[in-house]
C-alpha angles and dihedrals in degrees: 000000000000120000109234097172137018128195115235089247090067095048128091133179093263092066098079092127090056101040109009129245100291096049092043090057093046091050091048091055095045091047101042111016103044091082087055091059099261105141114214122172112247125243146126141257129235099221130234086246086068090050093053091045089051091054093045095046091052095039092234105143098080097046091045091052091047091056092045088053088059092058115115103221094184096075103350092230091153096040093112092050094049093045095049091048093055093043090051091054091052096044090053093051126095127240105236114253097244091053093046090050092050091050091048093049093048091049092050091050090052090051092050090053087064095037094238141052110285139199115248137197113230112204134180115238114188125193089238095047134104091013123149089247102040125023100186081206109196094347093125132044134260126198120208133198094022104176111182145028091259092052090045094054092047090049090052092054090048090051089055088051092050090064083078102046112143091251093049093050091052093043092055091048092050092049098042100248121151106237097218093043092060108085129195128228122184126225118211110192135172109262115241111220093239087141083081094045133009146293142183151140136292127201111195089213132034101277095213106043098022090232109168100200092071138047128203122224121187129186147170140182118279131005118000099240090088092060095042094048094038096242088142138034098240136206114270130210127185115206127198103227099204089059095051110122093008103070142332101319097185110121103175140006124199122185114224125204095247090186096176135037122208114221138165118279131207091203117113115267141100098263100044092202133109137184116238127188114267112231111250095242091052091050088063094052121094110239094219135047120224089254091056093047089051092049092050090046090053092051091046092052090050090050092047092049091049094051093038094224141073112287138207106213133185119211136187136190119216112228092205105050092021090226128139122237138187109227102175141007130186137162117270104251104186097060117173115230109287089220124036109230103159118043116196120191118200123195127178111230091216125357118233135206111307113236098180145334135217145140109324120221117191129016106255146087125237135174130200150115117315115235108194104201123166100185133031086231090065099057109139119233092237095059106137139192089253093058125100116225114224116187144141099251136338124229128184088275087071094058098099089049096047090064091057098061136068095229144003127223121184137179094220138036143076133237091276095047127117093260092050094048094048092045090056093045094052095035094245128150116244141178109194132181098028091145092212113036095120089050099051102032118070128206110272097015117144107237138169123222117203125185099169099101102090110276093336124104119204128195114205128194115249137012107303129188128226143176127237128203123187125200124188103217092194088067092058120092108205112233122239091244107080114250117205138179134255107217131190103159111061091194089070094056101094092054098039092049086074089069116100091255123142091223139292114310093185131018109179112220091201095076091058092047092051099041105031100032110016093182128105108250093227089055089058092045093051097035121178095005121093091011130118116245094248091051090050089053093050094047090048092053093049095046101032094130092055119077087183105057093195089060088061091061094045095046096047094046093046092050093048096047092038093058092054093045091050093047092058098034126170090017113090121265116195112203118197116214115240115299104180119149116234092257089053093047089050089058091063115095107279091006100120090066091063106032127085120223110249127189091214110025091171088071097030140082101338141122119001096002090070099051099072096030115111090229092063107012094105090050088055088051089062092050090051093047091054091049091047089054093052093050104035106026101032090037095231098145091161084083114108125184132225134199116216129209096006103174102187141021089240089055089051091054091051091052093050090050091050091049091051090051088055096051101269107110115179113251093006106129087000096299112169121194120201130191129218114245099211103119122069088235089064088061099037089054095031094133092057092045090048090055089055104039135046097231148338135249116197113227097202098186095057092037091055091045094051095040097051097029091237121143102234091211095051113112092194093058100042092114089063097048105094125154088196094059112131093241092055091045091050091054092048091049090051091050094049092049094051095040094051091047086055092046094245124136123237125204132177131218119198149087096260101088093050095046098040117046091190091057091048090050091050092053094046091047091051090053104253109186097216142352125214124204137186111257093252090053099037100098092042090049094048089051091051091051091049091051091048090054091047091050091053090052092049091050091047093056094041103255 
């Protein structure tokens, strides 16, 4: 007796031939992961045996093959005609009575389990789908909110027809699959009422860099098709995997626009769903709480561990029982290289006018002619590989077209949307979720698409030029002296962590304050007092989701620093507390109400002197609270802290006391606190500073300025500013001698060692413990250190 249907509880992952990739994975999770707490909606599969019987009963194989033989595979000009002809044959066919009866019986059993008729999702599951090597993402159709036996049988026939969508036919041709040897199973699964709640996607690694310490969860209101297809720009959450199950593992939260919500519809039609406008106030709300993100992350880690590979997972929240569910799981197909071997740096020679920005996919720059196309049916005959597709949103119907262009720019979509996934899979460049690309880019415009700035993609007007520099990392021999990075932009961390750096020797807090916060901390503490009406209005707009304005500063700073610290975990990341000058602080929103006017801010109220001062002490509390969250709540104990511009030992003691009062006690939970060595007093009193702090980091710019009495910003004195001056070298040598005698490490942050081999050799000879370089100088700096070490060896043996 042939098996027409199988319940999920009788299906495992080795049954792809019987139920296709999607159903095999669902059955595997229901069968093996339910006992581990992973909640998957129940259902059944219509087997591939039923599909073959359907073809045989209706004598379809020969006419389907005849039509496939007519396909012109050189330019696919008749693809639409061939595809529609095959689909028409299938839609006119009849599901054999034994199969229809088996489907009906299984559906009724599922309904009885829940004591009432239920809505189901009817999904295609091909035998060459959701594999580790080929995802077939979106190639076949799904039908949601199916509400009766009649609708179910019709949806099954339409699923069979969708095996021959135009995009699926071309995808199989491109990937070498025999059309008639790929069979279709159908998954019938209880619908989760996410139309009343939310849904989304989870990648168990970062999909762009391949970083394995983090996972990315996206979500939007309503049914999940909007997130999968990219109809919305969803919320995004980064999760630190080592902290899952131990503490709050959420690193970052980004609110997406979520302009539409997909819900069930009672209107006639085969999909029974409709998009409705999302109210503005709901657009600004995150769809998941931290507790829910942590639960999903725990399930995702369990699924990844069970399958032994990175996974692309769809989740849904039921608006009735308020429970979370996993509704699909498949291997991630477009995996970035696990180990970076070739590093290519791109740099625009001269930036142009910015037309729009969005989520950047791929790390390249391209230029070409914009082709503004709103439907795959409107693709012009002269579309070329040098063109850049500009559209509102891509669906699977676009797949044959996406392979013909050099880049893709869309109005809508997040980094887990259809356009983003396909772009990664085919190696294309994409900027998704720009909101306005089709409004600001005209057909035929010359534009340049750049995706080299972290995860941001930028579309520039005109044909710009750029330089490329390739470095083969396998040719580099890391020196014995640790080389670290200087970071300012946290968004670059996931990519830059692939460099052979020993960690981050300097993470400047100022960049996060400027770019992620933009508001003076004292303005948030005193809000709305002491502020001009227009400033109050601007702060209100930026922080409207925070009733406690101070929490805005802490959350944003903790998320920014936490992402960097997670990216490099367990390598050390040394974060320097804010070192704005008063004029720079005044430029922050609301800052001029709290900053004095100084004639020489470079030597004024900066660094350590602010932290214990009543005029800024509460602002320092917010900085400390954010760092406490990163270390204690996120579990990122590889974070070390550093005090800048600490003029005296007494000042250092006051700062440490203030930190302890704010929950950051030196050496508690392994917390190390370093001090910048950038003032001659730090070196003259190095022994006393060494007794107080856990290490030093030489700030060569300020040290040179204060040793030689040369304003480092003065263009008229640039010839006198020299980090390699004997006086500066003498001070560095004194510091290294004293610090090493006290057993304290000394690092240096600055451009000098990478630009000047003699300076690098001096530092290595004197026993510097680490050198930190800006990302664009890192490889050059590492090479200079290696050469300095080699030179020392040659001198030692008399070469």
